[in-house]
N, C-alpha and C positions, 0 to 999 in steps of 0.2 A: 440481613445479614451483619453482625456486630463485627466493627472495626477492633475490638478490644478480642484477642484471639492470639494465639501463641506464634511466632515467627514461624511459619512452613518457607524454604527454599527451593525454586525449581533450578535443578541442576543441568549446567550446559552441556545435554545429551549428545550433539551432535558435532560439537567442538573434536578436532579429531580426523572427522571422516568425509562430513560437508562443508569444513572449512578448517583453516588450521589451527590447531590448538595450542600450540607456543606463543606466549604472550609477546617476545620481541618479533617472531616471523609474522605473526599475525600484522602485529601492529604496523610493521614495515610493509607489507603488503597493501593495508589499506593508506597507507599513506601514498604509497605509490600508485595506484588506482587514481585516488583522488585528487594527485596532483596531474596526470595525464587528462583527467577531464575538464582541467582549466579552472578559470574564476567564475563564479555564478553568474546566470543571465536570465534567469526569473524569479528571484528572490529577494526579500525572506520569504521562503516559502511556508504557508498555512498547513499547508498539506503536500505529500508525496507520494507517488507510485512508485515501488521499486522492487525487483524478483527477488525470489527467496530459492534459486535452485544454489546446488553445490558453488562456492566461488569460484573454483578454477572454469566453471562454466558462465556465471554470470556478475561477479563482484567486480569486474571491469565497468559493468553495464549499471550497477547498483550505485557507482561514485558520482555519476552524471545527477541522481537526485539528489542523494546525500552533499553533494554540495552547496545546495541551495537551502539546508538547513541552517536557521539561526538560533547559535549557541543561547541567545538572550532569552530563548522561553525557559518556562519553570516545569513544564508539564507536558507529556510527549502522548497520545493516543498510537495504538497499534492496532490494526483492524487485520486479519489474516482470517483465511478460511480454514476449515477443516477437510482435512484428508484421510483421517482414518474413521471418526465418529458421526454416526447422523446426527445431524441437529439440527431443528426448526425455529430455532431462536438464537441469540447470540447469548456465548458461555463468558465468563469473568475465571478468573484464575484463583485457588486457595492459596497461591505462594503472596510473600511479603516482598521476598529478596530473590530477583533474576539473578543467577550468574551466569558471569560471561569470563572468558580468560583475560580481559581486560579490566576488569571490574565490575561489581557488582549492579545493580541496578535496583531502585526502592518503587515498590508498587503501591500507587495512590489508594489506597484504602478507601481513606473518606470520599474519593470520588465514586468506587465501587457501590460504597451505602447507599451515596446518593440515585446510582444507575438500579441498585437491587428495589430501592421503594418504587420503582416505576411500575415494578409486578411483568416487565417484558425481557428482565435478564437472569438468566441460571449458573449455576455454579458449576464448573466441572472439575472433575478429578485430577489430584496431580500427576495421576499415570495418564491420563489423556492429554495433559498440557505437556508433559514432557515428549512423550512420543511424536507429537505436531512439530513440525518443523517451520512452518508459515510464519510464526511471530518469533522464533527462537534466530533467524540468519538474518533479521533486521536489528538483535541486540549488540554483537560488536560494530558495526556502522554508527548506530547510535551512539555509543561509549566514546568514538574516534570523531564523528561530529560535536559531542558536546566537550569535548574534552578543552576549551578555550575556557567553561564557564567554570567558576569558581565557587557559585553557590551551590546549594543542592536542586535537584530539579526529580523530578517522579514519572512514571510511565503509568499508565493506563492499558493493558492488553485485554483484546476483546476474540475471540474466536469465533467466526460470523458464519452459521450454518446455512443449508440450502433453503433461503427464504423466497419467499414469493416477493413479486416488487412492491405489494400494497405493504409487504411487512416492511421490507425495505425502505419505505417511505416513513413508517411509523416511527423505524429505529433512526432515521435520518434528522427527523424532526423534534428527536428527543436530545441529538448530537449536536444540532445545529447553535445552539446555545454557548457548547463547548470549545465549537470552530468558529467563533464570534470572539470568544472572548482573548484578546493580545498576549496572554501566559501560555495559550496550549498552540500547538502542533499538531498536526495526524500524519500518520506513515501508512499507505494501504500497501499491503504485501500480496501481490499479484504475477504471474509469470503470464506471458499470452498463449498464441496458440500452441496445443501439444498436438503434432503431427504424427500418423504413421498408425499403423493394423497395432501394434501396443497400445495403443491410446483410445483405440476404434474411434478414429477420426481421419479421412482422406480427404475431406473436399478439396476436390480441384479443378481449377476453370482455367482451360486450354488457352483460350484470349488472353489469359494475364500473363503467360511465359511458361517455363518452367515452371515444375512442381514448386520450388522454394520462392520462384516470382511471385506467383499465386498467394501462397501464405503470407507474404509481405506486403501484398496488397489487399486479402483477408484482414490480415491484423490493423493496416495504414484506415482500413473502413469501418474497423472496432474504433479505434483512437478517434478518430473524427468524430463517431456519435458520442464517444465520451467528451469530448472537449466540447460539446452542446449543452454540458452540464446539464441535461434535459433527463429525468428515467425514463422518460417513455421512450426517446430515442435511441437509449442504451438498447432498453428492452426489446424494443423491435428489430433493433441489429441482430441480436441475441437469437432473436427469434426465426429472422430470413436465415442466418448461416449456421447457428449452432456451435459456431465457434469455442474451441475448449479453452475459454480464457478463466482459469482456475479461482481466480481472485473476483469473479465477475460479482461477486453478492457483498462483496467488502467495497468494490469500488460503487454499486448500486448506493446502498448507504452513504458512502459520503457524496456521490451525485445531488442524492435524495438532500441531504444538509445542505448543501451548497444551494440547490434549487429552491429550498427553503429561504433561506437569506438573501438570494435574489429576486425573489419576489418581495419580499418584505422591502426591499431599497425601490423597486418600482412605483409598489404600493404608497410608497412615503415620496414618490418625485425625485426620485435618484439620490436621497440625502443620506443614505446608509451605504457601507465598504457594497462594491462589486468585485465578484470573482470570476478570473479567469485562469485557463489551464493550459499551459504549453508543453509540449513531448519533444524532449531533449535527446534522446538516444533509443538506437533500436537494433537489436542481434540478434542471430540464430543460433543454435549450439551446433549447427549443419547446413550445408547445401543440401535439401534434397531434389534428386532428379530422378528416382524411381520409386514404384511404388514398396520397396521394400525396405528403402530410406526411412528414418525418422528425426524429429528433429523438436527443440522447444524453443519459442522466443520469448524476449525479454525487452522490456519497454522501461524508461524513466520519463518519469514527469513531474513538473512543479504546480500546483494551484497556488496564485499571487492573488491579495488582498489589493485594492483599489478603492480608497478613503474617497477621493474626491472626483466626481463626476466626468471631468475633462481632463482626468489622469486614464483613464478606460481606454483599452485601443479597440479600437474598431476588427482590426483583423489583428491576429497573432501568426507570423512566419515560424514557422517549425519543420519536425521531418516530415511531418504528414501530410504527402503530395497525393491525391491521387483525383 
């Protein structure tokens, strides 16, 4: 794919429905959520996990992830799942501009060219891009979190299909070099458990308490597997419980990238940076107590880089307590 092409803009199709479409009101809403989330506690983040439901449901949760994002970075990779189109790869956008009520974002077409050159990536249609919400719901928060930066920055949106673990590993190896670069940060767009008959998922272990308590236990077992930063751990968890974590493949790609870098560090005697992940907040859209109830869970996390071996914490205290 060539970077010399006409400028295509992706419209903010979910503005006014999934989130506030008025610039002033949206900015104030994000300001309030970020203020309530408090000061950064596990940053600067090399990557965050953030939800992508309507802001009225998960906006406050996403703030816990975005408060860790460092505006000194100049490029932000966004990995989100595909909800409407079946993909067996990772698809990149035809757009050069992503519109938001808070301002436009520029797609890094040079990085896109590098990714296309691997023959592992495909290009989605503009319609496919605009119909998908998992990428768009991150955009206003990106503009807000980066608002203190005066220099230009770019984004690298990526729609991740239903790929097998071996493909997650392959994509992770490709993206590892970008994750290691100090100018880059990654955003992983994912909700957690979708529970209820409308989601065709009603796993319930009565020994864990009421349904909503079982869901929380289930999600936190998944968070614990993600914290291991080993693709095998997360894949094994999904096989056992089948939890409906819609961003499981973007999460898998991130884990694979981190695992690749951590393995390099171990092989070099710990002279390269190590990465650790911390979950900062957890929320359910409602508390399920009966089989006819339903809910979606949201979690916020931050991945941090530790440059010196003595800085790497042996344990990380967070909300994951199973």
